[in-house]
C-alpha positions, 0 to 999 in steps of 0.5 A: 615419696622419698626413696632410700639412698643407695649404698654409696652413702654412709648409714650415719649420714642417712638421718641428716639427708632425710632431714634435709630432704624434708626441709626442702620439700616443706619449704624450710619448715621441719616436719612437726612432731605428732602426738595422739593421746586416746582416752578410753570410754571418756564421756561427753560430760566428763570434762570440765569444759562441758560442765562436769564436776570432775576436775580436768584442769590440764585438759581444760587448759590445753583445749582452751589454748588450742581448738576444741572440737565440738562436733567431732565423732568417733565410733561407739566402741573400742576396736572400730574407733581404733581401726578407723583412726589408723586406717582412715577407712570406715569399718564397713570397708574392713569387715569390723562393723560388728562389735569388737575383736574379742580375746579368742577371736582369730581376727585383726585389722586386715593385713593388707591395710596400710596403717598410719604409722607405716605411712609416717615411717615412710615420711621419715618419722620415728614411730612409737606406741604406748598403751592399748592396742585392741586391733587383734593379736592372734598372729605376730603379723597383727602386732603393733611392731609389724604394723609400722611402730618402731616400739610398742609398750602396752597391752593387746586386749580390750581391758585388764586389771590396772595393777596386775595387768592380767585379763580373765577370759571365759573360753567356752570351748573349754568351759574354763576361765583363764587369767593371764598377763597381758603386757608387752614390751615390743613383742616380749612379755613385760614382767616386773610391773605388778602393782604399778598403776597402768596410767602411771606406767604408760605415762613414764614410758611416754615421757622416756620416749620424749626425753630420749628422742633424737630431734633430727627426726620427727616423732610420732607418739600414739599414747592409747591410755587405759583410762578410764575403761572399766574395771573401776580402779584408781589410787585412793588419793585421787578419789578424796576430792570427790567424797561428795559423790555418793554414787560409788561408780561415779566417785571411782570414775572421777578419780580415774579421770583425774589421774588421766588428766594429770598424765596428759599434763605430764606428757605435755610438760615433757614435750616442753621440757625437752624442746619438742613442744614448739613444733608439736601437734597434739591431738586428744580424743576419746575412743567412744562415748562414756559407759553409764554402767561404769560411771561415765556420763554423756549428758545432755546427749542421748545414749551411751557407749555401744549406741549410735545415739550422740552419747555413743558417737560424739566424742570429746576432742581437741587439738593443741599446738603452737603451729595452729593459726587460730587458738582459743576457739571452738570448732563446730565443723564436722570431723571424724576420727577417720580424718586423722590419718590423711590430716597427719600424713599430709602434715608430715609431708607424706603420701596416701597414694599407697593406701586403699581408698580413704573415707577420711579427709584432711581437716587441718585447715578446718582446725587451724584456720577455721575453714569449712570442713571438707566432710559433708557426710559421715557414716556412723555404721551399718551392722546387720548383726547388732546385738545390745549386750547391755540393753536398757532395763526393761527393753529387749533387743528389737532389731527385727521388729517392724516399723510402726509410724505413718510412713512405713518405708519400703525396705527396697530402699534400705532395710530399716530393721538394720542397726545403722546411722548416717549424718549428712549436713545437719541431718542424722538418720538412724534405723533399726535399734540404735541401742539404749535410748535413754538420757542419763543425767549426771549421777546426783549426790546420792543416786543415779537417775535416767530419763526414759525414752518415750519411743514405742518399742516398734519404732525403727526410724528417726530423723533429727536436725542434729545441729539444732537438736543435739539431744535427739529429742524431736524426730522429724522423719514424718515432717521431712520424708524426702530427706529420709528417702535420700538418706536411706538411699545413701545407707543402701549405697554404703551397704552395697559397697561394704565388705562382709562382716568378719566376726569369727568364732573363738578359737580355743587355741588362744588358751594362755595356760601354757605360757601364762600370757595372752598373745599370738597363738597361730 
């Protein structure tokens, strides 16, 4: 790890010295610029290369010229994916295994966790974040500029109006709904952006950061777009090409995907225009599967956002970079969103020995050279408190129902009523109630449809060969009881070594009535 030079060196010479040290340590190669673009709620079937009618020419071209990640996994929700991206650790190790951080919860990513931007700063990077935070904001210490980012511009909560940048929240302790601005530039409330569509505002800030970047230091830019999370809002011209889509939600959603695609193209063009692209690694990822209730689609995968089915956790993603040794290929190796931290820190020439034990792996050789993934196992989650806030029509939450099949597994291995899933090699095991289990074909020209699951309401355990059966249609748990037993033992191991769920009650002191803006209250 590099130490800061002593006072004998002039401050003006420090950037040059750090740059020189990086060049020596990297064998003459300058540390790459790192750009992570995170889409919100983008579904598997919402991009051109997966057969969607939604047009994504910029994403299609970037992915086609890079490495498309076809067995890439996220978490099924916003906060968990973002926390694992920035910590490199499973949510069972940070207490965030249940749902998300809601606006009035006094919670954030634990302050004793070292985040990706902190590690990159230690490696000499300028670090900037634009867009959605959603990792807690009840104390100033939780804010992005206290967690390693030099600058921050965006919103702190999970969703808001795309134009007014306000969020309305019902505060139960006060029996009142509060609507307030959620927009920050650094730690200050950002005003003057009313009636400006957030994707355009965020893209402009990202382009400005690229244009003004001093190239003697490498750049880390984390662009967490609001698109395509609800509410379904988009300038009308982006919906015109989709007049043939009669489903109103899907038509709005399609326009939102199109403007997001345009935004990524504009950011990439800026990297090229200002001379950064040839030494840039760009990662594009969704944060979870599409929300079918809000126009998204994951066909032919099962389930949706909030679920542990493939439609909730298998993510759209790719890496684009002139630094890739192989380009124009698909990777079918197992990769998870927690793998980005060790991958990027190692690319940066940094060190991870100051973090807590990581669950992520360095997968750069897997992506760049086509080497086998070092990841053989993936814990999707274990949530003993799971509640489906949007269950399938006619299906109740069933987390405490007994299992009913030929192999009544002994709960002494693992309590199969718990919402959990694990992947090991080709096998995927799910227990408890994984969430809405339907398959949702793309909304046709006139109405949305779905294919119902035939599983009995009491079913509590599934085993799939996920390599051959990505659609999760053929349960093999009765055929391979030995595999089931092994994976239940692995779930129990993770459960035993997890930290307690941290999911505090809402604090009415979050009320923004006095300030007119959501922000820290402690």
